[in-house]
C-alpha positions in Angstrom: 160.0 122.8 165.0 156.9 122.7 167.2 154.9 119.6 166.1 151.3 120.5 166.2 147.9 118.8 165.9 144.8 120.8 165.0 141.4 119.4 165.9 138.6 121.3 164.3 135.4 120.0 162.6 134.7 123.0 160.4 136.8 122.9 157.3 136.8 126.6 156.7 137.7 127.3 160.4 140.5 124.7 160.3 142.0 126.1 157.1 141.8 129.7 158.5 143.5 128.6 161.7 146.3 126.7 160.0 147.0 129.7 157.6 147.1 132.1 160.6 149.4 129.8 162.6 151.8 129.7 159.7 151.8 133.4 159.3 152.3 134.0 163.0 155.1 131.4 163.7 157.2 129.6 161.1 158.5 127.3 163.7 155.2 125.5 163.9 154.7 122.3 161.9 151.1 121.2 161.3 151.2 117.4 161.6 147.5 116.7 161.0 144.0 118.2 161.0 141.5 115.9 162.6 137.7 116.7 162.7 136.2 114.4 165.3 136.7 112.6 168.6 137.1 109.3 166.7 139.7 110.5 164.2 141.6 112.4 166.9 141.8 109.3 169.2 142.8 107.2 166.2 145.6 109.6 165.2 147.0 110.0 168.7 146.9 106.2 169.1 149.0 105.6 166.0 151.5 108.6 166.2 153.9 110.1 168.6 152.3 112.8 170.8 152.6 116.3 169.3 154.3 119.2 171.1 151.1 121.2 171.0 147.4 120.8 170.2 144.8 123.3 169.1 141.5 121.7 170.2 138.0 122.8 169.4 135.7 122.1 172.4 132.6 121.2 170.4 133.0 118.6 167.7 130.4 117.1 165.5 130.4 113.8 167.4 130.5 115.4 170.9 132.5 117.3 173.4 136.3 117.0 172.8 136.7 116.4 176.5 135.7 112.8 175.7 139.1 112.4 174.0 140.8 112.5 177.4 138.5 109.8 178.7 139.7 107.4 176.0 143.4 108.2 175.7 146.1 109.9 177.8 147.1 113.3 176.4 150.0 115.0 178.1 150.9 117.7 175.6 149.9 121.4 176.2 146.6 122.4 174.7 145.2 125.6 173.3 141.4 125.4 173.3 139.3 127.1 170.7 135.7 127.8 171.6 132.7 130.0 170.9 132.0 130.5 174.7 131.5 134.0 175.9 134.5 136.2 176.8 133.7 136.1 180.6 134.3 132.4 180.6 137.4 132.7 178.5 139.0 135.2 180.8 138.3 133.0 183.8 140.7 130.4 182.5 143.5 132.5 181.3 145.1 132.4 184.8 145.7 128.6 184.3 148.6 128.9 181.9 146.6 127.0 179.3 144.9 129.3 176.8 141.6 129.7 175.1 141.0 131.3 171.7 137.6 132.8 171.2 136.1 132.3 167.8 136.5 134.0 165.4 140.2 133.8 166.3 142.2 137.0 166.0 145.8 137.0 164.9 147.1 139.0 167.9 145.4 136.6 170.3 146.9 133.6 168.5 150.3 135.2 168.7 149.8 135.7 172.5 148.8 132.0 173.0 151.8 130.7 171.1 154.1 133.0 173.0 152.5 131.8 176.2 153.0 128.2 175.2 156.7 128.7 174.5 157.1 130.4 177.9 155.3 127.5 179.6 157.9 125.1 178.3 160.5 126.6 180.7 158.5 125.3 183.6 156.5 122.1 184.1 152.7 122.4 184.1 150.2 119.7 185.0 148.0 119.9 182.0 145.9 116.9 182.9 144.8 118.7 186.1 144.0 121.9 184.2 141.9 119.9 181.7 139.9 118.4 184.5 139.3 121.8 186.0 138.1 123.1 182.6 135.9 120.1 182.0 134.2 120.6 185.4 133.4 124.2 184.4 131.9 123.2 181.1 129.7 120.4 182.4 126.1 121.4 182.4 124.6 122.4 185.7 121.1 120.9 186.1 118.5 122.0 188.6 118.6 119.8 191.8 115.5 121.1 193.6 112.1 122.8 192.9 110.3 125.1 195.3 106.6 124.5 195.3 103.8 126.1 197.2 100.6 124.6 198.7 98.1 126.3 201.0 100.2 129.0 202.7 103.4 126.9 202.8 106.5 126.4 200.7 108.3 123.1 200.1 111.6 122.1 198.4 111.4 118.9 196.4 114.6 117.2 195.3 114.6 116.1 191.7 115.3 112.5 192.7 111.9 112.5 194.3 110.1 113.6 191.1 108.4 110.9 189.1 107.3 113.0 186.2 106.1 116.4 185.1 102.8 116.7 183.3 100.9 119.4 181.4 97.2 119.6 182.0 95.2 122.2 180.3 97.1 125.4 181.0 99.1 124.3 184.0 102.2 122.1 184.6 102.4 119.8 187.6 105.3 118.1 189.4 104.3 114.6 190.6 106.4 112.9 193.2 107.1 109.2 193.5 104.8 109.2 196.6 101.9 110.5 194.5 101.8 114.2 195.6 101.4 116.7 192.8 102.1 120.4 192.8 101.5 123.2 190.2 104.8 124.8 189.1 105.5 128.0 187.2 107.3 126.3 184.3 106.5 125.1 180.8 107.6 121.7 179.7 109.9 123.4 177.2 111.7 125.3 180.0 111.9 122.1 182.1 113.6 120.3 179.3 116.5 122.7 179.6 116.9 122.6 183.3 116.5 118.9 184.3 119.2 116.3 183.9 118.6 114.6 180.5 120.2 111.4 181.7 117.3 111.0 184.2 114.4 112.8 182.6 113.0 112.5 179.1 110.2 114.3 177.4 108.1 111.6 175.8 105.3 113.8 174.3 103.6 117.2 174.6 102.3 116.3 178.0 105.0 114.4 179.9 108.6 114.6 181.0 109.3 111.3 182.8 111.9 110.2 185.3 113.4 106.9 184.2 112.8 105.6 187.8 109.1 106.1 187.4 108.7 103.6 184.5 107.4 100.3 185.8 106.9 98.7 182.4 106.7 99.4 178.7 104.6 98.1 175.9 104.6 98.4 172.1 101.9 100.6 170.8 100.6 101.6 167.4 102.9 103.3 164.8 106.2 102.4 166.5 105.1 104.2 169.7 105.6 102.9 173.2 103.1 103.0 176.1 104.6 103.5 179.5 103.2 102.3 182.8 104.2 104.9 185.3 104.3 104.9 189.1 102.3 106.7 190.4 99.7 106.1 187.6 98.7 109.3 185.8 95.2 110.2 184.9 96.0 109.9 181.1 98.0 107.3 179.2 101.7 108.1 178.9 102.6 107.2 175.3 105.9 108.0 173.7 105.1 110.0 170.5 106.2 108.7 167.1 108.7 111.5 166.6 110.3 110.9 170.0 110.3 107.1 170.0 113.8 106.7 168.4 115.3 109.2 170.8 113.5 107.6 173.8 115.0 104.2 172.9 118.5 105.7 172.7 117.9 107.4 176.1 117.0 104.1 177.6 120.1 102.5 176.1 122.6 105.0 177.6 
């Protein structure tokens, strides 16, 4: 029997996958269905490692790649994911398979066959997991091209103190106090800058954590920031973003 762990946070998807696995291969024994990073780490810590794992990449409590940061997993893994087919095909050469949701029976059969064949030769699954993790890590913008007078300039994100919206324009402000108009909205910027470094505090500001010189309690649970360089208007964390801002600071 192939002792198998299924990690999937959607009950319907988990039940469907288990039913399909049993239909495709009677040699597979489902040991457990876990639905989160925490429950998976806990189960793996208390039980012998399975022969095979079906692992959903996106779980309710975060990326399943965090499991490998907390516990050593040496068994082969078949990932399940909703990523586009181009990305799926890119990893099929690695002898570790992906199943694109919604999972099709013939693709499941192919993956299980591939797993069985892989047992005839050793595979460094930890190396493959690291490769896949790198590919799924978000890629954030590192530089912005700005124009002034008749010149162009490239500004590294580490040199940006904050972005601010004024009237109908958005400006990039450097730690040195230079400011440049950029062809972005704050909404678009939120999706391209590194959220570990930048945080949108209200409708007018996205701030770099390195630009905050001090913080003060303000009315209605809000927080007032003293930024360097000092902006023309107060930088106040809005009520609806205050809780998220504190979590961001505490990372």
